[in-house]
N, CA, C and O of each residue as an XYZ file, in Angstrom:
352
protein
N     109.611     14.892    122.448
C     110.739     16.514    121.571
C     110.160     17.368    122.120
O     108.947     17.467    122.307
N     111.165     18.195    122.483
C     110.859     19.249    122.945
C     111.051     20.903    122.041
O     112.081     21.051    121.383
N     110.283     21.750    122.072
C     109.682     22.619    120.737
C     109.910     23.858    122.485
O     109.829     23.540    123.672
N     110.252     25.487    121.704
C     110.139     26.350    121.905
C     109.681     27.256    120.592
O     110.162     27.289    119.459
N     108.422     28.073    121.255
C     107.821     28.748    120.344
C     107.401     30.157    120.444
O     106.885     30.612    121.466
N     107.545     30.606    119.750
C     107.459     32.285    120.082
C     106.236     32.904    119.045
O     106.279     32.836    117.817
N     105.661     33.227    119.467
C     103.822     33.940    119.056
C     104.378     35.263    118.959
O     105.199     35.634    119.798
N     103.953     36.129    117.867
C     104.537     37.413    117.640
C     103.527     38.101    116.686
O     102.658     37.571    115.993
N     103.838     39.344    116.811
C     102.752     40.272    115.820
C     103.944     41.108    115.336
O     104.913     41.168    116.092
N     103.998     41.911    113.897
C     104.932     42.406    113.633
C     104.974     43.513    114.062
O     106.049     44.113    114.085
N     103.743     44.123    114.546
C     103.920     45.678    114.660
C     103.896     46.068    116.155
O     103.791     47.204    116.618
N     104.008     44.945    116.788
C     104.911     45.223    118.629
C     106.083     45.557    118.379
O     106.551     45.261    117.280
N     106.803     46.209    119.262
C     108.473     46.750    119.235
C     109.154     45.257    120.361
O     110.142     44.526    120.292
N     108.058     45.381    121.253
C     108.396     43.884    121.936
C     108.578     42.418    121.016
O     109.318     41.516    121.408
N     107.994     42.356    120.075
C     108.049     41.103    119.355
C     109.576     41.171    118.252
O     110.454     40.377    117.916
N     109.176     42.843    117.936
C     110.699     42.807    117.085
C     111.967     42.260    118.086
O     112.718     41.413    117.602
N     112.190     42.688    119.340
C     113.411     42.338    119.722
C     113.359     40.897    120.343
O     114.433     40.318    120.507
N     112.142     40.253    120.716
C     112.070     38.998    120.922
C     112.649     37.671    119.961
O     113.348     36.667    120.101
N     111.435     38.767    118.312
C     112.172     37.772    117.664
C     113.956     37.755    117.243
O     114.540     36.692    117.034
N     114.583     38.979    117.178
C     116.455     38.793    117.286
C     116.936     37.737    117.884
O     117.755     36.926    117.451
N     116.067     37.791    119.531
C     116.421     36.705    120.754
C     116.296     35.487    119.946
O     117.331     34.898    119.634
N     115.375     35.124    119.641
C     114.683     34.012    119.319
C     115.461     33.278    118.285
O     115.817     32.113    118.459
N     115.749     34.023    117.107
C     116.561     33.750    116.255
C     118.049     33.706    116.322
O     118.708     33.026    115.535
N     118.542     34.387    117.202
C     120.181     33.980    118.027
C     119.816     32.608    118.429
O     120.415     31.674    117.896
N     118.706     32.333    119.495
C     118.873     31.142    120.318
C     118.690     29.768    119.039
O     119.119     28.632    119.243
N     118.090     30.126    117.963
C     117.667     29.094    117.345
C     118.794     28.429    116.104
O     118.590     27.486    115.339
N     120.172     29.409    116.253
C     121.172     29.240    115.428
C     122.226     28.400    116.766
O     122.968     27.569    116.242
N     122.361     28.467    117.998
C     122.798     28.319    118.752
C     123.234     26.715    118.791
O     122.411     25.819    118.977
N     124.455     26.521    118.614
C     124.647     25.180    118.631
C     124.594     24.164    119.534
O     124.274     22.993    119.326
N     124.975     24.760    120.696
C     124.924     23.947    122.116
C     123.268     23.571    122.272
O     122.736     22.497    122.551
N     122.621     25.038    121.947
C     120.751     24.185    121.821
C     120.437     22.980    120.743
O     119.662     22.065    121.020
N     121.067     23.072    119.587
C     121.002     22.299    118.817
C     121.023     20.835    119.262
O     120.180     19.983    118.984
N     122.292     20.665    120.109
C     122.690     19.397    120.738
C     121.503     18.862    121.975
O     121.593     17.824    122.631
N     120.478     19.825    122.056
C     119.616     19.207    122.960
C     118.521     18.915    122.735
O     117.751     18.611    123.646
N     118.038     18.937    121.015
C     117.063     18.855    120.428
C     115.953     18.906    120.609
O     115.096     18.027    120.702
N     115.904     20.446    120.694
C     114.879     21.373    120.513
C     114.995     22.042    119.615
O     115.984     22.570    119.107
N     113.118     22.054    119.181
C     112.717     22.371    117.906
C     112.292     24.158    118.276
O     111.566     24.649    119.140
N     112.941     24.635    117.422
C     112.037     26.128    116.963
C     111.290     26.639    116.660
O     111.406     26.598    115.435
N     110.097     27.430    116.981
C     109.136     27.202    116.236
C     108.748     29.101    115.840
O     109.351     29.990    116.441
N     108.030     29.306    115.121
C     108.002     30.796    115.219
C     106.436     31.091    114.272
O     106.374     30.737    113.095
N     105.136     31.835    115.036
C     104.230     32.189    114.296
C     103.824     33.653    114.547
O     103.743     34.278    115.604
N     103.596     34.015    113.296
C     102.660     35.259    113.198
C     101.542     35.770    113.218
O     100.848     35.884    112.207
N     101.228     36.124    114.277
C      99.818     36.144    115.017
C      98.738     36.744    113.815
O      97.513     36.638    113.886
N      99.382     37.298    112.868
C      98.681     38.331    112.266
C      98.277     37.482    110.562
O      97.527     37.933    109.696
N      98.879     36.481    110.532
C      99.004     35.415    109.554
C      98.763     34.161    110.065
O      98.082     33.478    109.300
N      99.020     33.723    110.889
C      98.727     32.408    111.889
C      97.527     32.270    112.668
O      97.379     31.416    113.541
N      96.553     33.248    112.289
C      95.792     33.517    113.503
C      95.292     31.956    114.306
O      95.145     31.944    115.528
N      95.132     31.071    113.720
C      94.602     29.773    114.479
C      95.694     29.113    115.132
O      95.496     28.369    116.093
N      96.740     29.322    114.708
C      97.644     28.689    115.622
C      97.793     29.357    116.959
O      97.967     28.629    117.936
N      97.751     30.478    117.091
C      97.653     31.317    117.871
C      96.411     31.604    118.891
O      96.435     31.965    120.067
N      95.300     31.312    118.010
C      94.053     30.839    119.232
C      94.025     29.387    119.589
O      93.190     28.890    120.345
N      95.052     28.700    118.959
C      94.746     26.907    119.944
C      95.926     27.483    120.910
O      95.323     27.260    121.960
N      96.856     27.916    121.236
C      97.908     28.079    122.022
C      97.220     29.704    123.261
O      97.797     30.142    124.257
N      96.014     30.146    122.713
C      95.724     31.348    124.073
C      96.153     32.138    123.741
O      95.413     33.101    123.942
N      97.130     32.438    123.223
C      97.746     33.609    123.099
C      97.236     34.911    123.755
O      96.023     35.117    123.733
N      97.985     35.726    124.284
C      97.230     37.017    125.260
C      97.691     38.013    124.797
O      97.086     39.080    124.698
N      98.990     37.766    124.403
C      99.922     39.143    124.176
C     100.657     38.824    123.303
O     100.416     37.873    122.560
N     102.094     39.834    123.188
C     102.965     39.608    122.228
C     104.197     40.399    123.016
O     104.173     41.503    123.562
N     105.083     39.616    122.906
C     105.204     38.259    122.341
C     105.123     37.344    123.660
O     105.332     37.533    124.858
N     104.648     36.078    122.724
C     104.216     35.081    123.964
C     105.043     33.550    123.466
O     104.990     32.889    122.429
N     105.676     33.417    124.543
C     106.708     32.058    124.339
C     106.104     30.506    125.289
O     105.776     30.267    126.451
N     106.192     29.855    124.206
C     105.877     28.352    125.209
C     106.780     27.347    124.928
O     107.297     27.215    123.818
N     107.025     26.539    125.999
C     107.910     25.696    125.650
C     107.151     24.194    126.019
O     106.274     24.206    126.883
N     107.460     23.096    125.444
C     106.608     22.223    125.257
C     107.642     20.913    125.419
O     108.657     20.865    124.724
N     107.284     19.732    126.492
C     108.182     18.578    126.512
C     106.998     17.620    127.130
O     106.221     17.785    128.070
N     107.197     16.554    126.203
C     106.528     15.406    126.420
C     105.327     15.564    126.351
O     104.617     14.880    127.088
N     104.831     16.356    125.595
C     103.318     16.743    125.005
C     102.846     17.666    126.193
O     101.644     17.928    126.247
N     103.644     18.149    127.093
C     102.692     19.124    128.047
C     103.363     20.529    127.784
O     104.586     20.664    127.836
N     102.585     21.467    127.525
C     102.945     23.089    127.070
C     102.916     24.041    127.865
O     101.754     24.353    128.120
N     103.677     24.662    128.387
C     103.304     25.926    129.184
C     103.884     27.376    128.813
O     104.571     27.063    127.841
N     103.987     28.237    128.905
C     104.298     29.430    128.818
C     105.043     29.511    129.413
O     104.969     29.232    130.610
N     106.344     30.035    128.688
C     107.525     31.025    129.435
C     107.091     32.254    130.107
O     106.053     32.832    129.786
N     107.997     32.722    131.180
C     107.596     33.621    131.750
C     108.766     34.015    132.739
O     108.827     33.757    133.941
N     109.529     34.585    132.090
C     110.553     35.459    132.420
C     111.443     36.487    131.558
O     110.899     36.660    130.468
N     112.229     36.976    131.645
C     113.235     38.055    131.113
C     113.144     37.623    129.565
O     113.299     36.409    129.437
N     112.954     38.242    128.483
C     113.383     38.276    127.132
C     114.504     38.591    126.636
O     114.615     39.260    125.609
N     115.492     38.130    127.332
C     116.811     38.297    126.711
C     117.459     36.922    126.590
O     117.035     35.859    127.044
N     118.726     37.184    125.791
C     119.317     36.084    124.984
C     119.898     35.172    126.085
O     120.076     34.013    125.708
N     120.194     35.412    127.220
C     120.944     35.077    128.373
C     120.007     34.075    129.323
O     120.156     32.914    129.705
N     119.083     34.972    129.499
C     117.837     34.455    130.324
C     116.927     33.055    129.848
O     116.334     32.187    130.489
N     117.114     33.279    128.581
C     115.965     32.376    127.923
C     116.867     30.902    127.684
O     116.376     29.805    127.952
N     118.200     31.068    127.160
C     119.069     30.587    126.913
C     119.159     29.467    128.507
O     119.014     28.252    128.642
N     119.483     30.651    129.569
C     119.388     29.259    130.721
C     118.500     28.766    130.915
O     118.581     27.634    131.391
N     117.446     29.234    130.701
C     116.016     28.505    130.809
C     116.049     26.948    130.302
O     115.890     25.858    130.850
N     116.353     27.425    128.905
C     116.748     26.079    127.734
C     117.722     24.942    128.021
O     117.738     23.831    127.491
N     118.545     25.440    128.977
C     119.317     24.313    128.967
C     118.825     23.622    130.384
O     119.012     22.407    130.449
N     118.425     24.043    131.135
C     118.025     23.716    132.358
C     116.604     22.579    132.412
O     116.302     21.901    133.395
N     115.916     22.600    131.166
C     114.869     21.735    130.896
C     115.276     20.652    130.467
O     114.475     19.764    130.175
């Protein structure tokens, strides 16, 4: 099972923008066919989840595949993240 996870903080403007892109990605029908689970954690409420994943700044994006998790490092616009996901 593959998952793409966004860790964010409400007070962070970069998180607000990433949240909008993440919402759009999670509703994309082509990505649904790839069986990617989209998860979101507000680090002001889900503190334990954020600590568990070693969140260092906001927004923090991770991709998990076959039990292995790594941090997404790339542009946070729709097309960049979309291209990343379809290549996985």
